[in-house]
C-alpha positions as CSV (number, residue, x, y, z in Angstrom):
1,X,0.0,0.0,0.0
2,X,2.9,2.4,0.8
3,X,4.5,1.8,-2.6
4,X,1.2,2.3,-4.4
5,X,0.5,5.5,-2.3
6,X,3.9,6.9,-3.4
7,X,3.2,6.2,-7.1
8,X,-0.3,7.7,-6.7
9,X,1.1,11.0,-5.3
10,X,3.6,11.1,-8.2
11,X,0.8,10.5,-10.7
12,X,-1.4,13.2,-9.1
13,X,1.3,15.8,-9.2
14,X,2.9,14.9,-12.5
15,X,-0.3,14.4,-14.6
16,X,-1.2,18.1,-14.4
17,X,2.1,19.8,-13.9
18,X,3.9,19.5,-17.3
19,X,6.6,17.1,-16.1
20,X,5.2,13.7,-17.4
21,X,3.3,11.5,-15.1
22,X,4.1,8.3,-17.1
23,X,7.8,9.2,-17.0
24,X,7.8,9.8,-13.3
25,X,5.9,6.5,-12.8
26,X,8.6,4.6,-14.7
27,X,11.3,6.2,-12.5
28,X,9.3,5.8,-9.3
29,X,8.8,2.1,-10.0
30,X,12.5,1.7,-10.8
31,X,13.4,3.4,-7.5
32,X,11.0,1.2,-5.6
33,X,12.0,-2.0,-7.4
34,X,8.6,-2.4,-9.0
35,X,9.5,-2.7,-12.7
36,X,7.3,-5.7,-13.4
37,X,3.8,-4.6,-12.1
38,X,2.3,-4.3,-15.6
39,X,0.1,-1.5,-17.0
40,X,-3.1,-1.9,-15.0
41,X,-1.9,0.2,-12.1
42,X,-0.8,3.0,-14.5
43,X,-4.2,3.0,-16.2
44,X,-6.1,3.2,-12.9
45,X,-3.9,6.0,-11.6
46,X,-4.7,7.9,-14.8
47,X,-8.4,7.1,-14.2
48,X,-7.9,8.7,-10.7
49,X,-6.5,11.9,-12.2
50,X,-9.3,11.9,-14.8
51,X,-11.8,11.9,-12.0
52,X,-10.1,15.0,-10.6
53,X,-10.5,16.7,-14.0
54,X,-14.2,15.9,-14.0
55,X,-14.5,17.4,-10.5
56,X,-12.4,20.5,-11.3
57,X,-14.3,21.2,-14.5
58,X,-17.7,20.0,-13.4
59,X,-19.4,23.3,-14.2
60,X,-17.9,23.3,-17.7
61,X,-19.0,19.7,-18.4
62,X,-22.5,20.5,-17.1
63,X,-22.6,23.5,-19.4
64,X,-21.5,21.4,-22.4
65,X,-24.1,18.7,-21.7
66,X,-27.1,21.0,-20.8
67,X,-26.5,23.3,-23.7
68,X,-25.7,20.4,-26.0
69,X,-22.5,22.0,-27.3
70,X,-21.8,19.3,-29.9
71,X,-19.1,21.2,-31.8
72,X,-17.0,21.2,-28.6
73,X,-17.6,17.5,-28.1
74,X,-16.7,16.9,-31.8
75,X,-13.4,18.7,-31.2
76,X,-12.6,16.5,-28.2
77,X,-13.4,13.4,-30.3
78,X,-11.2,14.7,-33.2
79,X,-8.3,15.3,-30.8
80,X,-8.4,11.6,-29.7
81,X,-7.9,10.2,-33.2
82,X,-4.1,10.6,-33.4
83,X,-3.4,8.9,-30.0
84,X,-5.8,6.1,-30.8
85,X,-3.9,5.4,-34.1
86,X,-0.5,5.6,-32.4
87,X,-1.6,3.3,-29.5
88,X,-2.9,0.6,-31.9
89,X,0.1,0.7,-34.3
90,X,2.9,1.0,-31.8
91,X,1.6,-0.9,-28.8
92,X,4.6,-3.3,-28.5
93,X,7.2,-0.6,-29.0
94,X,5.6,1.5,-26.3
95,X,5.8,-1.4,-23.9
96,X,9.6,-1.4,-24.4
97,X,9.8,2.3,-23.8
98,X,7.9,2.0,-20.5
99,X,10.6,-0.4,-19.3
100,X,13.5,1.9,-20.0
101,X,14.5,4.6,-17.5
102,X,17.2,5.8,-19.9
103,X,14.5,6.4,-22.6
104,X,12.5,8.3,-20.0
105,X,15.5,10.5,-19.3
106,X,15.9,11.5,-22.9
107,X,12.1,12.1,-23.3
108,X,12.1,14.3,-20.2
109,X,14.9,16.4,-21.7
110,X,12.8,16.8,-24.9
111,X,9.9,17.9,-22.8
112,X,12.1,20.4,-20.9
113,X,13.3,21.9,-24.2
114,X,9.8,22.4,-25.5
115,X,8.5,23.9,-22.2
116,X,11.5,26.3,-22.1
117,X,10.8,27.5,-25.6
118,X,7.3,28.5,-24.6
119,X,8.9,31.3,-22.7
120,X,9.4,33.1,-26.0
121,X,5.8,32.6,-27.3
122,X,3.3,35.4,-26.8
123,X,0.1,34.7,-24.9
124,X,-2.9,34.2,-27.2
125,X,-6.6,35.0,-27.0
126,X,-8.0,32.6,-29.6
127,X,-10.6,29.8,-29.1
128,X,-9.9,26.1,-29.8
129,X,-10.9,25.6,-33.4
130,X,-11.1,22.2,-35.1
131,X,-7.6,22.7,-36.6
132,X,-6.1,23.6,-33.2
133,X,-7.9,20.7,-31.6
134,X,-6.3,18.4,-34.1
135,X,-2.9,19.9,-33.6
136,X,-3.3,19.5,-29.8
137,X,-4.3,15.9,-30.5
138,X,-1.1,15.3,-32.4
139,X,0.8,16.7,-29.5
140,X,-1.1,14.4,-27.2
141,X,-0.1,11.4,-29.4
142,X,3.6,12.3,-29.1
143,X,3.1,12.4,-25.3
144,X,2.1,8.7,-25.3
145,X,5.9,8.1,-24.8
146,X,6.9,8.0,-21.2
147,X,8.8,11.1,-20.2
148,X,7.0,13.3,-22.7
149,X,4.5,15.4,-20.8
150,X,0.9,15.2,-22.2
151,X,-0.1,18.5,-20.6
152,X,3.2,20.1,-21.5
153,X,2.9,19.1,-25.2
154,X,-0.8,20.0,-25.6
155,X,-0.4,23.3,-23.8
156,X,2.7,24.2,-25.8
157,X,0.8,23.4,-29.0
158,X,-2.0,25.6,-27.8
159,X,0.4,28.4,-26.9
160,X,2.1,28.1,-30.4
161,X,-1.3,28.5,-32.1
162,X,-2.2,31.5,-29.8
163,X,-5.0,29.8,-27.9
164,X,-6.1,31.5,-24.6
165,X,-4.3,29.9,-21.7
166,X,-7.4,29.0,-19.6
167,X,-9.3,27.8,-22.6
168,X,-6.3,25.7,-23.6
169,X,-6.0,24.2,-20.1
170,X,-9.7,23.3,-20.1
171,X,-9.6,21.6,-23.5
172,X,-6.3,19.9,-22.8
173,X,-7.6,18.1,-19.8
174,X,-11.0,17.3,-21.2
175,X,-9.4,15.9,-24.3
176,X,-7.6,13.4,-22.1
177,X,-10.9,11.7,-21.2
178,X,-11.4,9.5,-24.3
179,X,-8.0,7.9,-24.4
180,X,-7.8,7.3,-20.6
181,X,-11.4,6.0,-20.4
182,X,-10.8,3.8,-23.5
183,X,-7.7,2.3,-21.9
184,X,-9.5,1.6,-18.7
185,X,-12.4,-0.1,-20.5
186,X,-10.0,-2.3,-22.4
187,X,-8.2,-3.3,-19.3
188,X,-11.5,-4.1,-17.5
189,X,-12.7,-6.2,-20.5
190,X,-9.4,-8.1,-20.5
191,X,-9.9,-9.0,-16.8
192,X,-13.5,-10.0,-17.3
193,X,-12.5,-12.3,-20.2
194,X,-9.7,-13.8,-18.2
195,X,-7.0,-12.3,-20.5
196,X,-4.4,-11.5,-17.9
197,X,-0.6,-11.7,-18.0
198,X,1.7,-12.7,-15.2
199,X,2.7,-9.1,-14.6
200,X,-0.7,-7.4,-14.7
201,X,-2.1,-9.9,-12.2
202,X,0.5,-8.8,-9.7
203,X,-1.3,-5.5,-8.9
204,X,-4.7,-6.3,-7.3
205,X,-7.8,-4.4,-8.2
206,X,-8.1,-3.2,-4.6
207,X,-4.7,-1.6,-4.7
208,X,-5.5,-0.1,-8.1
209,X,-8.7,1.5,-6.8
210,X,-6.8,2.7,-3.6
211,X,-4.2,4.3,-5.8
212,X,-6.8,5.9,-8.0
213,X,-8.5,7.6,-5.1
214,X,-5.2,9.1,-3.8
215,X,-4.2,10.2,-7.4
216,X,-7.6,12.0,-7.7
217,X,-7.2,13.9,-4.5
218,X,-3.6,15.0,-5.2
219,X,-4.4,15.7,-8.8
220,X,-7.2,18.2,-8.0
221,X,-4.7,20.4,-6.1
222,X,-2.0,20.0,-8.8
223,X,-4.6,21.1,-11.4
224,X,-5.2,24.3,-9.5
225,X,-1.5,25.1,-9.4
226,X,-1.2,24.5,-13.2
227,X,-4.1,26.8,-14.0
228,X,-2.6,29.5,-11.9
229,X,0.7,29.1,-13.7
230,X,-1.0,29.6,-17.0
231,X,-2.5,32.9,-15.8
232,X,1.1,34.1,-15.0
233,X,4.3,34.0,-16.9
234,X,6.0,31.1,-15.1
235,X,4.7,28.0,-17.0
236,X,8.0,27.7,-18.9
237,X,9.8,27.2,-15.5
238,X,8.8,23.6,-15.5
239,X,11.2,23.2,-18.5
240,X,14.5,23.6,-16.6
241,X,13.2,21.0,-14.1
242,X,12.5,18.5,-16.8
243,X,15.9,19.2,-18.4
244,X,17.8,18.6,-15.1
245,X,15.6,15.5,-14.2
246,X,16.2,14.0,-17.6
247,X,19.9,14.6,-17.6
248,X,20.2,13.1,-14.1
249,X,18.2,10.1,-15.3
250,X,20.3,9.5,-18.4
251,X,23.5,9.8,-16.3
252,X,22.5,7.6,-13.4
253,X,19.8,5.2,-14.9
């Protein structure tokens, strides 16, 4: 339970702060000696932070549903297409990346470089159009790699296309719902059909749910911090952290 709690706190913080939750989970597992626990725990920790997104943006989701804002829903669906294609085509290669702390270190450095460059991009005031939603979806697909921050990539893409910071944050986290929910459904169906591997069976459902609850609580507070950073001028400061963390990982992994 202690090990799962540590990973859950890492997930809750790193999912929303642009420092890569998947990358930090890989490094956290390596530090704790939990390299062979499979993907189920990762998926449920992401489900936990998805729950915090729903809680944080509850009024926005209610508005979308009650006013039947179908164009917004269509943009979210469009943004999920790239990551769906990448996930299907490169599933085996991705599994190898998740097992490599050295790969994570290099990906963190890439994230750090991108975030640092946002320092030189002006703030925008545009809405999320279909084209910008798709571009953010492409950025999200790149972030399927451990060590590449999903929030960092999508928000950097939004900044590059001059989308308003708060609108970009709202869309960035709502667009994470389809891929995370889809992965959770697939994992659940595999369990119901008895399609388990030796590694995924090592993390019990109870511990996965326990971790998801902690990740949801921590994630809600981390989301508040990120939204505040987007209102100011210090979002790019997460870049140097990722550069240092990535370099240290490459040197000592």
